[in-house]
PyMOL Python script that loads the backbone (N, CA, C, O; Angstrom):
from pymol import cmd

cmd.read_pdbstr("""\
ATOM      1  N   UNK A   1       2.697   1.125 -11.196  1.00  0.00           N
ATOM      2  CA  UNK A   1       3.217   1.803  -9.927  1.00  0.00           C
ATOM      3  C   UNK A   1       2.028   1.758  -9.035  1.00  0.00           C
ATOM      4  O   UNK A   1       0.885   2.093  -9.345  1.00  0.00           O
ATOM      5  N   UNK A   2       2.503   1.232  -7.714  1.00  0.00           N
ATOM      6  CA  UNK A   2       1.643   1.158  -6.419  1.00  0.00           C
ATOM      7  C   UNK A   2       1.865   2.229  -5.678  1.00  0.00           C
ATOM      8  O   UNK A   2       3.008   2.687  -5.701  1.00  0.00           O
ATOM      9  N   UNK A   3       1.089   2.727  -5.049  1.00  0.00           N
ATOM     10  CA  UNK A   3       1.076   3.921  -4.206  1.00  0.00           C
ATOM     11  C   UNK A   3       0.448   3.629  -2.822  1.00  0.00           C
ATOM     12  O   UNK A   3      -0.648   3.070  -2.852  1.00  0.00           O
ATOM     13  N   UNK A   4       0.976   3.921  -1.618  1.00  0.00           N
ATOM     14  CA  UNK A   4       0.474   3.732  -0.318  1.00  0.00           C
ATOM     15  C   UNK A   4       0.386   5.119   0.366  1.00  0.00           C
ATOM     16  O   UNK A   4       1.339   5.833   0.677  1.00  0.00           O
ATOM     17  N   UNK A   5      -1.087   5.397   0.563  1.00  0.00           N
ATOM     18  CA  UNK A   5      -1.362   6.639   1.100  1.00  0.00           C
ATOM     19  C   UNK A   5      -2.169   6.652   2.551  1.00  0.00           C
ATOM     20  O   UNK A   5      -3.098   5.878   2.782  1.00  0.00           O
ATOM     21  N   UNK A   6      -1.760   7.482   3.344  1.00  0.00           N
ATOM     22  CA  UNK A   6      -2.492   7.605   4.712  1.00  0.00           C
ATOM     23  C   UNK A   6      -2.620   9.036   4.910  1.00  0.00           C
ATOM     24  O   UNK A   6      -1.700   9.791   4.596  1.00  0.00           O
ATOM     25  N   UNK A   7      -3.790   9.487   5.450  1.00  0.00           N
ATOM     26  CA  UNK A   7      -3.964  10.731   5.785  1.00  0.00           C
ATOM     27  C   UNK A   7      -3.616  11.856   4.612  1.00  0.00           C
ATOM     28  O   UNK A   7      -3.065  12.941   4.803  1.00  0.00           O
ATOM     29  N   UNK A   8      -4.039  11.362   3.461  1.00  0.00           N
ATOM     30  CA  UNK A   8      -4.066  12.225   2.323  1.00  0.00           C
ATOM     31  C   UNK A   8      -2.660  12.343   1.792  1.00  0.00           C
ATOM     32  O   UNK A   8      -2.486  13.132   0.863  1.00  0.00           O
ATOM     33  N   UNK A   9      -1.628  11.659   2.263  1.00  0.00           N
ATOM     34  CA  UNK A   9      -0.028  11.801   1.869  1.00  0.00           C
ATOM     35  C   UNK A   9       0.363  10.451   1.304  1.00  0.00           C
ATOM     36  O   UNK A   9      -0.045   9.378   1.748  1.00  0.00           O
ATOM     37  N   UNK A  10       1.168  10.600   0.314  1.00  0.00           N
ATOM     38  CA  UNK A  10       1.585   9.408  -0.198  1.00  0.00           C
ATOM     39  C   UNK A  10       2.929   9.031   0.619  1.00  0.00           C
ATOM     40  O   UNK A  10       3.866   9.829   0.652  1.00  0.00           O
ATOM     41  N   UNK A  11       2.988   7.696   1.320  1.00  0.00           N
ATOM     42  CA  UNK A  11       3.948   7.341   2.294  1.00  0.00           C
ATOM     43  C   UNK A  11       4.960   6.410   1.550  1.00  0.00           C
ATOM     44  O   UNK A  11       6.027   6.092   2.074  1.00  0.00           O
ATOM     45  N   UNK A  12       4.593   5.998   0.342  1.00  0.00           N
ATOM     46  CA  UNK A  12       5.415   4.838  -0.485  1.00  0.00           C
ATOM     47  C   UNK A  12       5.101   4.677  -1.728  1.00  0.00           C
ATOM     48  O   UNK A  12       3.920   4.782  -2.059  1.00  0.00           O
ATOM     49  N   UNK A  13       5.891   4.448  -2.473  1.00  0.00           N
ATOM     50  CA  UNK A  13       5.618   4.243  -4.027  1.00  0.00           C
ATOM     51  C   UNK A  13       6.598   3.509  -4.754  1.00  0.00           C
ATOM     52  O   UNK A  13       7.803   3.720  -4.617  1.00  0.00           O
ATOM     53  N   UNK A  14       6.069   2.564  -5.604  1.00  0.00           N
ATOM     54  CA  UNK A  14       7.097   1.472  -6.051  1.00  0.00           C
ATOM     55  C   UNK A  14       6.258   0.789  -7.323  1.00  0.00           C
ATOM     56  O   UNK A  14       5.033   0.671  -7.340  1.00  0.00           O
ATOM     57  N   UNK A  15       7.057   0.414  -8.258  1.00  0.00           N
ATOM     58  CA  UNK A  15       6.689  -0.476  -9.154  1.00  0.00           C
ATOM     59  C   UNK A  15       7.138  -1.719  -9.073  1.00  0.00           C
ATOM     60  O   UNK A  15       6.917  -2.530  -9.973  1.00  0.00           O
ATOM     61  N   UNK A  16       7.788  -2.002  -8.038  1.00  0.00           N
ATOM     62  CA  UNK A  16       8.350  -3.355  -7.724  1.00  0.00           C
ATOM     63  C   UNK A  16       7.992  -3.910  -6.423  1.00  0.00           C
ATOM     64  O   UNK A  16       8.874  -4.397  -5.716  1.00  0.00           O
ATOM     65  N   UNK A  17       6.688  -3.877  -6.020  1.00  0.00           N
ATOM     66  CA  UNK A  17       6.140  -4.538  -4.861  1.00  0.00           C
ATOM     67  C   UNK A  17       5.998  -5.955  -4.963  1.00  0.00           C
ATOM     68  O   UNK A  17       5.946  -6.441  -6.093  1.00  0.00           O
ATOM     69  N   UNK A  18       5.940  -6.573  -4.124  1.00  0.00           N
ATOM     70  CA  UNK A  18       5.713  -8.105  -3.960  1.00  0.00           C
ATOM     71  C   UNK A  18       4.389  -8.239  -3.152  1.00  0.00           C
ATOM     72  O   UNK A  18       4.097  -7.599  -2.141  1.00  0.00           O
ATOM     73  N   UNK A  19       3.598  -9.239  -3.815  1.00  0.00           N
ATOM     74  CA  UNK A  19       2.281  -9.443  -3.267  1.00  0.00           C
ATOM     75  C   UNK A  19       2.266 -10.805  -2.686  1.00  0.00           C
ATOM     76  O   UNK A  19       2.438 -11.811  -3.374  1.00  0.00           O
ATOM     77  N   UNK A  20       2.061 -10.821  -1.420  1.00  0.00           N
ATOM     78  CA  UNK A  20       1.988 -12.042  -0.563  1.00  0.00           C
ATOM     79  C   UNK A  20       0.775 -11.978   0.127  1.00  0.00           C
ATOM     80  O   UNK A  20       0.487 -10.938   0.719  1.00  0.00           O
ATOM     81  N   UNK A  21      -0.086 -13.078   0.139  1.00  0.00           N
ATOM     82  CA  UNK A  21      -1.370 -13.047   0.894  1.00  0.00           C
ATOM     83  C   UNK A  21      -2.087 -11.883   0.792  1.00  0.00           C
ATOM     84  O   UNK A  21      -2.549 -11.435   1.842  1.00  0.00           O
ATOM     85  N   UNK A  22      -2.318 -11.198  -0.390  1.00  0.00           N
ATOM     86  CA  UNK A  22      -2.997  -9.897  -0.602  1.00  0.00           C
ATOM     87  C   UNK A  22      -2.514  -8.708  -0.156  1.00  0.00           C
ATOM     88  O   UNK A  22      -3.188  -7.683  -0.264  1.00  0.00           O
ATOM     89  N   UNK A  23      -1.307  -8.715   0.387  1.00  0.00           N
ATOM     90  CA  UNK A  23      -0.691  -7.377   0.866  1.00  0.00           C
ATOM     91  C   UNK A  23       0.494  -7.130  -0.067  1.00  0.00           C
ATOM     92  O   UNK A  23       1.299  -8.025  -0.321  1.00  0.00           O
ATOM     93  N   UNK A  24       0.577  -5.971  -0.541  1.00  0.00           N
ATOM     94  CA  UNK A  24       1.669  -5.326  -1.387  1.00  0.00           C
ATOM     95  C   UNK A  24       2.746  -5.043  -0.217  1.00  0.00           C
ATOM     96  O   UNK A  24       2.493  -4.479   0.848  1.00  0.00           O
ATOM     97  N   UNK A  25       4.058  -5.572  -0.648  1.00  0.00           N
ATOM     98  CA  UNK A  25       5.372  -5.270   0.270  1.00  0.00           C
ATOM     99  C   UNK A  25       5.952  -4.341  -0.634  1.00  0.00           C
ATOM    100  O   UNK A  25       6.006  -4.569  -1.842  1.00  0.00           O
ATOM    101  N   UNK A  26       6.439  -3.184  -0.046  1.00  0.00           N
ATOM    102  CA  UNK A  26       7.170  -2.201  -0.783  1.00  0.00           C
ATOM    103  C   UNK A  26       8.698  -2.326  -0.600  1.00  0.00           C
ATOM    104  O   UNK A  26       9.126  -2.611   0.518  1.00  0.00           O
ATOM    105  N   UNK A  27       9.383  -2.168  -1.432  1.00  0.00           N
ATOM    106  CA  UNK A  27      11.104  -2.197  -1.170  1.00  0.00           C
ATOM    107  C   UNK A  27      11.283  -1.066  -0.232  1.00  0.00           C
ATOM    108  O   UNK A  27      10.693   0.008  -0.344  1.00  0.00           O
ATOM    109  N   UNK A  28      12.184  -1.384   0.759  1.00  0.00           N
ATOM    110  CA  UNK A  28      12.656  -0.321   1.846  1.00  0.00           C
ATOM    111  C   UNK A  28      13.093   0.866   1.212  1.00  0.00           C
ATOM    112  O   UNK A  28      12.854   1.877   1.871  1.00  0.00           O
ATOM    113  N   UNK A  29      13.756   1.075  -0.051  1.00  0.00           N
ATOM    114  CA  UNK A  29      14.046   2.357  -0.661  1.00  0.00           C
ATOM    115  C   UNK A  29      12.768   2.989  -1.079  1.00  0.00           C
ATOM    116  O   UNK A  29      12.944   4.152  -1.445  1.00  0.00           O
ATOM    117  N   UNK A  30      11.364   2.525  -1.147  1.00  0.00           N
ATOM    118  CA  UNK A  30      10.426   3.147  -1.575  1.00  0.00           C
ATOM    119  C   UNK A  30       9.615   3.799  -0.632  1.00  0.00           C
ATOM    120  O   UNK A  30       8.706   4.533  -1.019  1.00  0.00           O
ATOM    121  N   UNK A  31       9.844   3.611   0.589  1.00  0.00           N
ATOM    122  CA  UNK A  31       9.004   4.344   1.650  1.00  0.00           C
ATOM    123  C   UNK A  31       9.723   5.699   1.942  1.00  0.00           C
ATOM    124  O   UNK A  31      10.929   5.905   1.803  1.00  0.00           O
ATOM    125  N   UNK A  32       8.738   6.629   2.389  1.00  0.00           N
ATOM    126  CA  UNK A  32       9.190   8.079   2.950  1.00  0.00           C
ATOM    127  C   UNK A  32       9.464   8.034   4.332  1.00  0.00           C
ATOM    128  O   UNK A  32       8.618   8.283   5.190  1.00  0.00           O
ATOM    129  N   UNK A  33      10.916   7.645   4.615  1.00  0.00           N
ATOM    130  CA  UNK A  33      10.984   7.314   6.020  1.00  0.00           C
ATOM    131  C   UNK A  33      10.864   8.712   7.134  1.00  0.00           C
ATOM    132  O   UNK A  33      11.042   8.700   8.351  1.00  0.00           O
ATOM    133  N   UNK A  34      10.561   9.683   6.396  1.00  0.00           N
ATOM    134  CA  UNK A  34      10.038  10.648   7.477  1.00  0.00           C
ATOM    135  C   UNK A  34       8.864  10.620   8.257  1.00  0.00           C
ATOM    136  O   UNK A  34       8.667  11.315   9.254  1.00  0.00           O
ATOM    137  N   UNK A  35       7.981   9.674   7.702  1.00  0.00           N
ATOM    138  CA  UNK A  35       6.744   9.402   8.138  1.00  0.00           C
ATOM    139  C   UNK A  35       6.634   8.039   9.146  1.00  0.00           C
ATOM    140  O   UNK A  35       5.618   7.833   9.809  1.00  0.00           O
ATOM    141  N   UNK A  36       7.705   7.217   9.173  1.00  0.00           N
ATOM    142  CA  UNK A  36       7.814   6.095   9.785  1.00  0.00           C
ATOM    143  C   UNK A  36       8.526   6.113  11.002  1.00  0.00           C
ATOM    144  O   UNK A  36       9.710   6.449  11.031  1.00  0.00           O
ATOM    145  N   UNK A  37       7.859   5.758  12.077  1.00  0.00           N
ATOM    146  CA  UNK A  37       8.586   5.581  13.400  1.00  0.00           C
ATOM    147  C   UNK A  37       8.758   4.152  13.920  1.00  0.00           C
ATOM    148  O   UNK A  37       7.736   3.473  13.819  1.00  0.00           O
ATOM    149  N   UNK A  38       9.608   3.668  14.347  1.00  0.00           N
ATOM    150  CA  UNK A  38       9.950   2.361  14.779  1.00  0.00           C
ATOM    151  C   UNK A  38       9.260   2.253  16.040  1.00  0.00           C
ATOM    152  O   UNK A  38       9.229   3.230  16.788  1.00  0.00           O
ATOM    153  N   UNK A  39       8.637   1.035  16.390  1.00  0.00           N
ATOM    154  CA  UNK A  39       8.102   0.861  17.726  1.00  0.00           C
ATOM    155  C   UNK A  39       8.487  -0.483  18.294  1.00  0.00           C
ATOM    156  O   UNK A  39       9.223  -1.220  17.638  1.00  0.00           O
ATOM    157  N   UNK A  40       8.003  -0.864  19.549  1.00  0.00           N
ATOM    158  CA  UNK A  40       8.348  -2.106  20.070  1.00  0.00           C
ATOM    159  C   UNK A  40       7.606  -3.253  19.795  1.00  0.00           C
ATOM    160  O   UNK A  40       7.857  -4.283  20.421  1.00  0.00           O
ATOM    161  N   UNK A  41       6.535  -3.220  18.762  1.00  0.00           N
ATOM    162  CA  UNK A  41       5.600  -4.310  18.478  1.00  0.00           C
ATOM    163  C   UNK A  41       6.223  -5.171  17.644  1.00  0.00           C
ATOM    164  O   UNK A  41       6.812  -4.763  16.643  1.00  0.00           O
ATOM    165  N   UNK A  42       6.151  -6.591  18.006  1.00  0.00           N
ATOM    166  CA  UNK A  42       6.442  -7.657  17.208  1.00  0.00           C
ATOM    167  C   UNK A  42       5.368  -8.894  17.155  1.00  0.00           C
ATOM    168  O   UNK A  42       4.750  -9.215  18.170  1.00  0.00           O
ATOM    169  N   UNK A  43       5.199  -9.524  15.981  1.00  0.00           N
ATOM    170  CA  UNK A  43       4.309 -10.674  15.745  1.00  0.00           C
ATOM    171  C   UNK A  43       5.138 -11.732  15.194  1.00  0.00           C
ATOM    172  O   UNK A  43       6.290 -11.522  14.813  1.00  0.00           O
ATOM    173  N   UNK A  44       4.518 -12.969  15.140  1.00  0.00           N
ATOM    174  CA  UNK A  44       5.307 -14.185  14.422  1.00  0.00           C
ATOM    175  C   UNK A  44       4.370 -14.606  13.456  1.00  0.00           C
ATOM    176  O   UNK A  44       3.180 -14.773  13.727  1.00  0.00           O
ATOM    177  N   UNK A  45       4.862 -14.784  12.337  1.00  0.00           N
ATOM    178  CA  UNK A  45       4.336 -15.577  11.343  1.00  0.00           C
ATOM    179  C   UNK A  45       4.886 -16.962  11.018  1.00  0.00           C
ATOM    180  O   UNK A  45       6.079 -17.103  10.749  1.00  0.00           O
ATOM    181  N   UNK A  46       3.969 -18.064  11.041  1.00  0.00           N
ATOM    182  CA  UNK A  46       4.526 -19.389  11.175  1.00  0.00           C
ATOM    183  C   UNK A  46       5.556 -19.703   9.866  1.00  0.00           C
ATOM    184  O   UNK A  46       6.474 -20.521   9.932  1.00  0.00           O
ATOM    185  N   UNK A  47       5.271 -18.997   8.808  1.00  0.00           N
ATOM    186  CA  UNK A  47       6.311 -19.189   7.727  1.00  0.00           C
ATOM    187  C   UNK A  47       7.094 -18.112   7.362  1.00  0.00           C
ATOM    188  O   UNK A  47       8.067 -18.324   6.638  1.00  0.00           O
ATOM    189  N   UNK A  48       6.831 -16.949   7.752  1.00  0.00           N
ATOM    190  CA  UNK A  48       7.672 -15.594   7.273  1.00  0.00           C
ATOM    191  C   UNK A  48       8.832 -15.376   8.248  1.00  0.00           C
ATOM    192  O   UNK A  48      10.009 -15.143   7.972  1.00  0.00           O
ATOM    193  N   UNK A  49       8.193 -15.515   9.565  1.00  0.00           N
ATOM    194  CA  UNK A  49       9.331 -15.170  10.704  1.00  0.00           C
ATOM    195  C   UNK A  49       8.798 -13.990  11.563  1.00  0.00           C
ATOM    196  O   UNK A  49       7.585 -13.786  11.617  1.00  0.00           O
ATOM    197  N   UNK A  50       9.648 -13.241  12.209  1.00  0.00           N
ATOM    198  CA  UNK A  50       9.323 -12.396  13.353  1.00  0.00           C
ATOM    199  C   UNK A  50       8.951 -10.931  12.425  1.00  0.00           C
ATOM    200  O   UNK A  50       9.760 -10.495  11.606  1.00  0.00           O
ATOM    201  N   UNK A  51       7.828 -10.368  12.649  1.00  0.00           N
ATOM    202  CA  UNK A  51       7.704  -9.035  12.046  1.00  0.00           C
ATOM    203  C   UNK A  51       8.017  -7.989  13.098  1.00  0.00           C
ATOM    204  O   UNK A  51       7.895  -8.125  14.315  1.00  0.00           O
ATOM    205  N   UNK A  52       8.447  -6.903  12.424  1.00  0.00           N
ATOM    206  CA  UNK A  52       8.535  -5.557  13.241  1.00  0.00           C
ATOM    207  C   UNK A  52       7.649  -4.477  12.568  1.00  0.00           C
ATOM    208  O   UNK A  52       7.415  -4.313  11.371  1.00  0.00           O
ATOM    209  N   UNK A  53       7.236  -3.813  13.602  1.00  0.00           N
ATOM    210  CA  UNK A  53       6.401  -2.613  13.057  1.00  0.00           C
ATOM    211  C   UNK A  53       6.690  -1.138  13.136  1.00  0.00           C
ATOM    212  O   UNK A  53       7.537  -0.677  13.901  1.00  0.00           O
ATOM    213  N   UNK A  54       5.927  -0.385  12.286  1.00  0.00           N
ATOM    214  CA  UNK A  54       6.278   1.087  12.370  1.00  0.00           C
ATOM    215  C   UNK A  54       5.067   1.841  12.828  1.00  0.00           C
ATOM    216  O   UNK A  54       4.016   1.262  12.555  1.00  0.00           O
ATOM    217  N   UNK A  55       4.957   2.853  13.384  1.00  0.00           N
ATOM    218  CA  UNK A  55       3.719   3.791  13.565  1.00  0.00           C
ATOM    219  C   UNK A  55       3.890   4.746  12.443  1.00  0.00           C
ATOM    220  O   UNK A  55       5.043   5.061  12.147  1.00  0.00           O
ATOM    221  N   UNK A  56       2.904   5.244  11.784  1.00  0.00           N
ATOM    222  CA  UNK A  56       2.837   6.189  10.832  1.00  0.00           C
ATOM    223  C   UNK A  56       2.553   7.690  11.453  1.00  0.00           C
ATOM    224  O   UNK A  56       1.576   7.951  12.154  1.00  0.00           O
ATOM    225  N   UNK A  57       3.466   8.528  11.116  1.00  0.00           N
ATOM    226  CA  UNK A  57       3.109   9.934  11.729  1.00  0.00           C
ATOM    227  C   UNK A  57       2.986  11.018  10.461  1.00  0.00           C
ATOM    228  O   UNK A  57       3.958  11.355   9.786  1.00  0.00           O
ATOM    229  N   UNK A  58       1.748  11.463  10.274  1.00  0.00           N
ATOM    230  CA  UNK A  58       1.364  12.179   8.918  1.00  0.00           C
ATOM    231  C   UNK A  58       0.542  13.549   9.511  1.00  0.00           C
ATOM    232  O   UNK A  58      -0.474  13.484  10.203  1.00  0.00           O
ATOM    233  N   UNK A  59       1.095  14.577   9.155  1.00  0.00           N
ATOM    234  CA  UNK A  59       0.328  15.763   9.309  1.00  0.00           C
ATOM    235  C   UNK A  59      -0.389  15.803  10.837  1.00  0.00           C
ATOM    236  O   UNK A  59      -1.569  16.126  10.974  1.00  0.00           O
ATOM    237  N   UNK A  60       0.411  15.461  11.872  1.00  0.00           N
ATOM    238  CA  UNK A  60       0.195  15.547  13.209  1.00  0.00           C
ATOM    239  C   UNK A  60      -0.697  14.466  13.766  1.00  0.00           C
ATOM    240  O   UNK A  60      -1.044  14.542  14.944  1.00  0.00           O
ATOM    241  N   UNK A  61      -1.101  13.441  12.988  1.00  0.00           N
ATOM    242  CA  UNK A  61      -1.707  12.402  13.320  1.00  0.00           C
ATOM    243  C   UNK A  61      -0.770  10.990  13.359  1.00  0.00           C
ATOM    244  O   UNK A  61       0.263  10.838  12.708  1.00  0.00           O
ATOM    245  N   UNK A  62      -1.326  10.067  14.206  1.00  0.00           N
ATOM    246  CA  UNK A  62      -0.429   8.898  14.412  1.00  0.00           C
ATOM    247  C   UNK A  62      -1.351   7.608  14.287  1.00  0.00           C
ATOM    248  O   UNK A  62      -2.389   7.422  14.922  1.00  0.00           O
ATOM    249  N   UNK A  63      -0.723   6.664  13.255  1.00  0.00           N
ATOM    250  CA  UNK A  63      -1.560   5.430  12.948  1.00  0.00           C
ATOM    251  C   UNK A  63      -0.477   4.309  13.488  1.00  0.00           C
ATOM    252  O   UNK A  63       0.521   4.013  12.832  1.00  0.00           O
ATOM    253  N   UNK A  64      -0.812   3.698  14.819  1.00  0.00           N
ATOM    254  CA  UNK A  64       0.071   2.900  15.375  1.00  0.00           C
ATOM    255  C   UNK A  64       0.078   1.364  14.807  1.00  0.00           C
ATOM    256  O   UNK A  64      -0.944   0.692  14.671  1.00  0.00           O
ATOM    257  N   UNK A  65       1.109   1.023  14.569  1.00  0.00           N
ATOM    258  CA  UNK A  65       1.405  -0.501  14.041  1.00  0.00           C
ATOM    259  C   UNK A  65       0.802  -0.551  12.671  1.00  0.00           C
ATOM    260  O   UNK A  65       0.408  -1.632  12.235  1.00  0.00           O
ATOM    261  N   UNK A  66       0.703   0.544  11.965  1.00  0.00           N
ATOM    262  CA  UNK A  66       0.167   0.537  10.530  1.00  0.00           C
ATOM    263  C   UNK A  66       1.144  -0.023   9.493  1.00  0.00           C
ATOM    264  O   UNK A  66       0.653  -0.357   8.414  1.00  0.00           O
ATOM    265  N   UNK A  67       2.268  -0.148   9.648  1.00  0.00           N
ATOM    266  CA  UNK A  67       3.189  -0.784   8.859  1.00  0.00           C
ATOM    267  C   UNK A  67       4.004  -1.851   9.303  1.00  0.00           C
ATOM    268  O   UNK A  67       4.487  -1.641  10.415  1.00  0.00           O
ATOM    269  N   UNK A  68       4.325  -2.984   8.757  1.00  0.00           N
ATOM    270  CA  UNK A  68       5.305  -3.802   9.349  1.00  0.00           C
ATOM    271  C   UNK A  68       6.247  -4.470   8.140  1.00  0.00           C
ATOM    272  O   UNK A  68       5.974  -4.407   6.941  1.00  0.00           O
ATOM    273  N   UNK A  69       7.272  -5.043   8.652  1.00  0.00           N
ATOM    274  CA  UNK A  69       8.265  -5.607   7.823  1.00  0.00           C
ATOM    275  C   UNK A  69       9.012  -6.887   8.535  1.00  0.00           C
ATOM    276  O   UNK A  69       8.762  -7.121   9.717  1.00  0.00           O
ATOM    277  N   UNK A  70       9.849  -7.638   7.868  1.00  0.00           N
ATOM    278  CA  UNK A  70      10.518  -8.745   8.352  1.00  0.00           C
ATOM    279  C   UNK A  70      11.910  -8.338   8.191  1.00  0.00           C
ATOM    280  O   UNK A  70      12.452  -8.438   7.090  1.00  0.00           O
ATOM    281  N   UNK A  71      12.622  -7.814   9.370  1.00  0.00           N
ATOM    282  CA  UNK A  71      14.089  -7.611   9.434  1.00  0.00           C
ATOM    283  C   UNK A  71      14.842  -8.867   8.943  1.00  0.00           C
ATOM    284  O   UNK A  71      15.793  -8.791   8.166  1.00  0.00           O
ATOM    285  N   UNK A  72      14.380  -9.984   9.423  1.00  0.00           N
ATOM    286  CA  UNK A  72      14.994 -11.481   9.100  1.00  0.00           C
ATOM    287  C   UNK A  72      13.967 -12.214   8.625  1.00  0.00           C
ATOM    288  O   UNK A  72      12.836 -12.073   9.092  1.00  0.00           O
ATOM    289  N   UNK A  73      14.196 -12.945   7.798  1.00  0.00           N
ATOM    290  CA  UNK A  73      12.961 -13.892   7.290  1.00  0.00           C
ATOM    291  C   UNK A  73      13.307 -15.455   7.148  1.00  0.00           C
ATOM    292  O   UNK A  73      14.492 -15.771   7.037  1.00  0.00           O
ATOM    293  N   UNK A  74      12.495 -16.259   7.150  1.00  0.00           N
ATOM    294  CA  UNK A  74      12.630 -17.598   6.882  1.00  0.00           C
ATOM    295  C   UNK A  74      13.002 -17.853   5.174  1.00  0.00           C
ATOM    296  O   UNK A  74      12.688 -17.086   4.265  1.00  0.00           O
ATOM    297  N   UNK A  75      13.567 -18.827   5.073  1.00  0.00           N
ATOM    298  CA  UNK A  75      14.247 -19.204   3.637  1.00  0.00           C
ATOM    299  C   UNK A  75      12.926 -19.076   2.748  1.00  0.00           C
ATOM    300  O   UNK A  75      13.059 -18.593   1.624  1.00  0.00           O
ATOM    301  N   UNK A  76      11.771 -19.442   3.139  1.00  0.00           N
ATOM    302  CA  UNK A  76      10.588 -19.151   2.128  1.00  0.00           C
ATOM    303  C   UNK A  76      10.227 -17.895   1.862  1.00  0.00           C
ATOM    304  O   UNK A  76       9.690 -17.666   0.778  1.00  0.00           O
ATOM    305  N   UNK A  77      10.453 -16.836   2.805  1.00  0.00           N
ATOM    306  CA  UNK A  77      10.242 -15.569   2.544  1.00  0.00           C
ATOM    307  C   UNK A  77      11.211 -14.419   2.363  1.00  0.00           C
ATOM    308  O   UNK A  77      11.033 -13.226   2.606  1.00  0.00           O
ATOM    309  N   UNK A  78      12.372 -15.099   1.839  1.00  0.00           N
ATOM    310  CA  UNK A  78      13.657 -14.232   1.730  1.00  0.00           C
ATOM    311  C   UNK A  78      13.246 -13.194   0.788  1.00  0.00           C
ATOM    312  O   UNK A  78      13.808 -12.126   1.032  1.00  0.00           O
ATOM    313  N   UNK A  79      12.453 -13.157  -0.206  1.00  0.00           N
ATOM    314  CA  UNK A  79      12.167 -12.131  -1.194  1.00  0.00           C
ATOM    315  C   UNK A  79      11.565 -10.912  -0.653  1.00  0.00           C
ATOM    316  O   UNK A  79      11.614  -9.845  -1.265  1.00  0.00           O
ATOM    317  N   UNK A  80      10.982 -11.055   0.515  1.00  0.00           N
ATOM    318  CA  UNK A  80      10.461  -9.741   1.308  1.00  0.00           C
ATOM    319  C   UNK A  80      11.435  -9.226   2.431  1.00  0.00           C
ATOM    320  O   UNK A  80      11.095  -8.295   3.161  1.00  0.00           O
ATOM    321  N   UNK A  81      12.506  -9.775   2.540  1.00  0.00           N
ATOM    322  CA  UNK A  81      13.228  -9.472   3.775  1.00  0.00           C
ATOM    323  C   UNK A  81      13.479  -7.956   3.735  1.00  0.00           C
ATOM    324  O   UNK A  81      14.095  -7.498   2.773  1.00  0.00           O
ATOM    325  N   UNK A  82      12.992  -7.053   4.829  1.00  0.00           N
ATOM    326  CA  UNK A  82      13.134  -5.646   4.931  1.00  0.00           C
ATOM    327  C   UNK A  82      12.057  -4.729   3.942  1.00  0.00           C
ATOM    328  O   UNK A  82      12.089  -3.505   3.820  1.00  0.00           O
ATOM    329  N   UNK A  83      11.156  -5.615   3.314  1.00  0.00           N
ATOM    330  CA  UNK A  83       9.876  -4.927   2.504  1.00  0.00           C
ATOM    331  C   UNK A  83       9.024  -4.460   3.567  1.00  0.00           C
ATOM    332  O   UNK A  83       9.134  -4.991   4.672  1.00  0.00           O
ATOM    333  N   UNK A  84       8.119  -3.460   3.363  1.00  0.00           N
ATOM    334  CA  UNK A  84       7.163  -2.860   4.250  1.00  0.00           C
ATOM    335  C   UNK A  84       5.653  -3.179   3.504  1.00  0.00           C
ATOM    336  O   UNK A  84       5.375  -3.036   2.314  1.00  0.00           O
ATOM    337  N   UNK A  85       4.910  -3.587   4.448  1.00  0.00           N
ATOM    338  CA  UNK A  85       3.478  -3.703   4.176  1.00  0.00           C
ATOM    339  C   UNK A  85       2.503  -2.979   5.008  1.00  0.00           C
ATOM    340  O   UNK A  85       2.919  -2.565   6.090  1.00  0.00           O
ATOM    341  N   UNK A  86       1.263  -2.755   4.686  1.00  0.00           N
ATOM    342  CA  UNK A  86       0.430  -1.710   5.293  1.00  0.00           C
ATOM    343  C   UNK A  86      -0.953  -2.379   5.647  1.00  0.00           C
ATOM    344  O   UNK A  86      -1.412  -3.348   5.044  1.00  0.00           O
ATOM    345  N   UNK A  87      -1.544  -1.747   6.686  1.00  0.00           N
ATOM    346  CA  UNK A  87      -2.870  -2.062   6.946  1.00  0.00           C
ATOM    347  C   UNK A  87      -3.482  -0.960   7.825  1.00  0.00           C
ATOM    348  O   UNK A  87      -2.925   0.137   7.772  1.00  0.00           O
ATOM    349  N   UNK A  88      -4.406  -1.077   8.518  1.00  0.00           N
ATOM    350  CA  UNK A  88      -5.033  -0.126   9.403  1.00  0.00           C
ATOM    351  C   UNK A  88      -5.366   1.291   8.719  1.00  0.00           C
ATOM    352  O   UNK A  88      -5.034   2.327   9.295  1.00  0.00           O
ATOM    353  N   UNK A  89      -6.030   1.316   7.477  1.00  0.00           N
ATOM    354  CA  UNK A  89      -6.426   2.529   6.978  1.00  0.00           C
ATOM    355  C   UNK A  89      -5.663   3.031   5.726  1.00  0.00           C
ATOM    356  O   UNK A  89      -6.097   3.830   4.897  1.00  0.00           O
ATOM    357  N   UNK A  90      -4.444   2.421   5.730  1.00  0.00           N
ATOM    358  CA  UNK A  90      -3.529   2.827   4.522  1.00  0.00           C
ATOM    359  C   UNK A  90      -4.047   2.311   3.438  1.00  0.00           C
ATOM    360  O   UNK A  90      -4.389   1.128   3.427  1.00  0.00           O
ATOM    361  N   UNK A  91      -4.179   3.071   2.410  1.00  0.00           N
ATOM    362  CA  UNK A  91      -4.620   2.717   1.094  1.00  0.00           C
ATOM    363  C   UNK A  91      -3.524   2.479   0.092  1.00  0.00           C
ATOM    364  O   UNK A  91      -2.573   3.253  -0.020  1.00  0.00           O
ATOM    365  N   UNK A  92      -3.697   1.243  -0.734  1.00  0.00           N
ATOM    366  CA  UNK A  92      -2.808   1.039  -1.624  1.00  0.00           C
ATOM    367  C   UNK A  92      -3.452   0.817  -2.835  1.00  0.00           C
ATOM    368  O   UNK A  92      -4.301  -0.054  -3.026  1.00  0.00           O
ATOM    369  N   UNK A  93      -2.988   1.716  -3.753  1.00  0.00           N
ATOM    370  CA  UNK A  93      -3.649   1.628  -4.966  1.00  0.00           C
ATOM    371  C   UNK A  93      -2.724   1.655  -6.278  1.00  0.00           C
ATOM    372  O   UNK A  93      -3.235   1.581  -7.395  1.00  0.00           O
TER     373      UNK A  93
END
""", "prot")
cmd.dss("prot")
cmd.show_as("cartoon", "prot")
cmd.util.cbc("prot")
cmd.orient("prot")
């Protein structure tokens, strides 16, 4: 079981993460949506596609762009379509 925590709160939990380039991608059903706020940030990966980002809001604190996902992916990355990965201080254990 992998757990993602930020600001001492579990924000995602799954035993079905997919690891790509050292990042654990959590299935969309495993995130606690009340902590995730969509934003306008997008980046492009040359082989996965265009990523969208979430801000995390936990216990009155905000972590901008701390989670990302690919709403649409290239054929090579279809296994992580919609899955969510983390950085910026989010601990995955």
